C-alpha positions as CSV (number, residue, x, y, z in Angstrom):
1,X,-0.1,0.3,-0.3
2,X,1.4,3.2,-0.8
3,X,1.8,5.8,2.0
4,X,0.4,9.5,1.4
5,X,2.0,12.6,1.1
6,X,0.7,13.8,4.5
7,X,1.9,10.4,6.1
8,X,5.4,10.8,4.3
9,X,5.8,14.4,5.6
10,X,4.8,13.6,9.1
11,X,7.6,11.2,9.4
12,X,10.0,13.6,7.7
13,X,9.0,16.0,10.0
14,X,9.1,13.8,13.4
15,X,12.6,12.3,12.6
16,X,14.1,16.2,11.9
17,X,12.5,18.4,14.2
18,X,14.9,18.0,17.0
19,X,17.7,18.4,14.9
20,X,16.0,21.6,13.2
21,X,15.2,22.8,16.6
22,X,19.3,22.5,18.2
23,X,20.5,24.2,14.9
24,X,17.6,27.0,15.2
25,X,18.3,27.5,19.1
26,X,22.4,28.1,18.0
27,X,21.5,30.4,15.4
28,X,18.7,32.4,17.6
29,X,21.4,32.5,20.6
30,X,19.7,30.3,22.9
31,X,15.6,32.0,22.2
32,X,13.6,29.1,22.5
33,X,10.6,30.5,21.5
34,X,11.9,32.3,18.6
35,X,13.2,28.8,17.4
36,X,10.5,26.8,17.8
37,X,9.2,29.8,15.3
38,X,11.7,29.1,13.1
39,X,11.2,25.3,13.2
40,X,7.4,25.3,12.5
41,X,8.1,28.1,9.5
42,X,10.5,25.5,8.1
43,X,8.1,22.9,8.1
44,X,5.2,24.8,7.0
45,X,7.6,25.7,3.8
46,X,8.6,22.1,3.5
47,X,5.4,20.9,3.5
48,X,4.2,22.8,1.3
49,X,7.0,21.6,-1.6
50,X,6.8,18.1,-0.2
51,X,5.4,16.9,-3.6
52,X,8.8,18.1,-5.7
53,X,10.8,16.6,-2.9
54,X,11.5,13.5,-5.5
55,X,13.5,16.1,-7.4
56,X,15.9,16.9,-4.7
57,X,18.4,14.8,-3.2
58,X,18.4,15.2,0.2
59,X,15.1,16.7,2.0
60,X,17.2,16.8,5.3
61,X,19.9,19.2,4.0
62,X,17.1,20.9,2.0
63,X,15.5,21.6,5.5
64,X,18.8,23.0,7.0
65,X,19.2,25.2,4.4
66,X,14.9,26.2,4.4
67,X,16.1,26.8,8.4
68,X,18.7,29.0,7.8
69,X,17.2,31.2,4.8
70,X,14.0,31.5,7.3
71,X,16.5,32.9,10.3
72,X,18.1,35.2,7.7
73,X,14.9,36.4,6.3
74,X,13.8,37.4,9.9
75,X,16.7,39.0,11.2
76,X,16.3,41.7,8.3
77,X,13.0,42.4,9.3
78,X,12.6,45.2,11.3
79,X,11.0,44.0,14.3
80,X,13.7,41.3,14.6
81,X,15.5,43.8,16.5
82,X,13.1,43.3,19.4
83,X,14.2,41.0,22.1
84,X,12.4,40.7,25.2
85,X,14.2,41.1,28.8
86,X,14.0,38.2,30.9
87,X,15.7,35.6,32.4
88,X,17.7,32.9,30.3
89,X,15.5,30.1,28.9
90,X,14.8,26.9,31.0
91,X,17.6,24.5,29.8
92,X,17.6,20.4,29.5
93,X,19.9,18.9,31.7
94,X,22.1,16.9,30.1
95,X,24.9,14.6,30.7
96,X,28.4,16.5,31.2
97,X,26.3,19.7,30.1
98,X,28.0,22.6,32.0
99,X,25.8,25.6,32.4
100,X,28.6,28.4,32.5
101,X,30.2,27.2,29.2
102,X,26.3,26.8,27.4
103,X,25.9,30.6,28.6
104,X,29.3,32.0,27.8
105,X,28.8,30.5,24.1
106,X,25.4,31.7,23.8
107,X,26.1,34.9,25.0
108,X,29.0,35.0,22.4
109,X,26.9,33.9,19.5
110,X,24.1,36.1,20.2
111,X,27.0,39.2,20.0
112,X,27.8,37.9,16.1
113,X,26.1,39.6,13.3
114,X,23.0,37.0,12.0
115,X,25.2,35.9,8.9
116,X,28.4,35.3,11.0
117,X,26.3,33.6,13.6
118,X,24.8,31.2,10.4
119,X,28.1,30.6,9.3
120,X,29.4,29.4,12.7
121,X,26.9,27.4,13.1
122,X,26.5,25.6,9.7
123,X,29.9,25.4,9.0
124,X,31.1,24.3,13.1
125,X,27.7,22.9,14.6
126,X,26.4,21.3,11.3
127,X,30.0,20.2,10.2
128,X,29.5,21.7,6.7
129,X,31.9,21.9,4.0
130,X,32.4,25.7,2.9
131,X,30.7,25.4,-0.3
132,X,27.3,23.8,1.0
133,X,27.5,26.7,3.5
134,X,27.7,28.9,0.7
135,X,24.6,27.3,-1.0
136,X,22.9,27.2,2.4
137,X,23.0,30.9,2.8
138,X,23.3,31.8,-0.8
139,X,26.9,33.6,-0.8
140,X,30.2,32.6,-2.4
141,X,32.6,30.4,-1.0
142,X,34.7,33.0,-0.5
143,X,32.5,35.3,1.4
144,X,31.9,31.7,3.6
145,X,35.4,31.6,4.4
146,X,36.0,35.5,5.1
147,X,32.7,35.4,7.4
148,X,34.3,32.3,9.2
149,X,37.4,33.8,9.7
150,X,36.1,37.5,10.9
151,X,33.1,35.5,13.3
152,X,35.6,33.0,15.3
153,X,38.0,36.0,15.5
154,X,35.1,37.8,17.2
155,X,33.9,34.7,19.2
156,X,37.8,34.6,20.5
157,X,37.3,38.2,21.8
158,X,33.7,37.9,23.3
159,X,34.9,34.6,25.0
160,X,38.7,35.9,26.0
161,X,40.4,33.8,28.6
162,X,37.1,33.3,30.2
163,X,36.8,30.1,27.4
164,X,39.9,28.6,28.9
165,X,38.8,28.6,32.6
166,X,35.5,27.2,31.5
167,X,36.7,24.0,29.1
168,X,39.4,23.7,32.4
169,X,36.3,23.4,34.6
170,X,34.3,20.8,32.5
């Protein structure tokens, strides 16, 4: 029996939502509510184009690309500059997680420009190649290399000596 389009999509979404959410959390510097919105919008766009997925080699990579482009589009909007003031979002207690290290990294990521943050997440969290990152962001490979070099330098500036102290405590 042939599965329906909706059933195929639901299976895909169930398998990828966690991964997309983790990436979205990094892109949004820990703003879990915005990350949820990005994942929902990404999955909505994926569902709208699900009938054409047969022509796409890797729906998972395509979903990641849609997520990054949705994030960058959202950051360009004027209202995206609004940030509610509140305490840090709840985090799940994981094995070996160091909350101080996590907060320091999220804070440093938040200080990066949106495109720089996207490059760092795609290149070093998602472990994508320069070419894959360039395709996802719709920029040249040279732009990705330049942005990643500058973004890493900024992260080092923001973290300073605290990174060595935090990682030594882990």
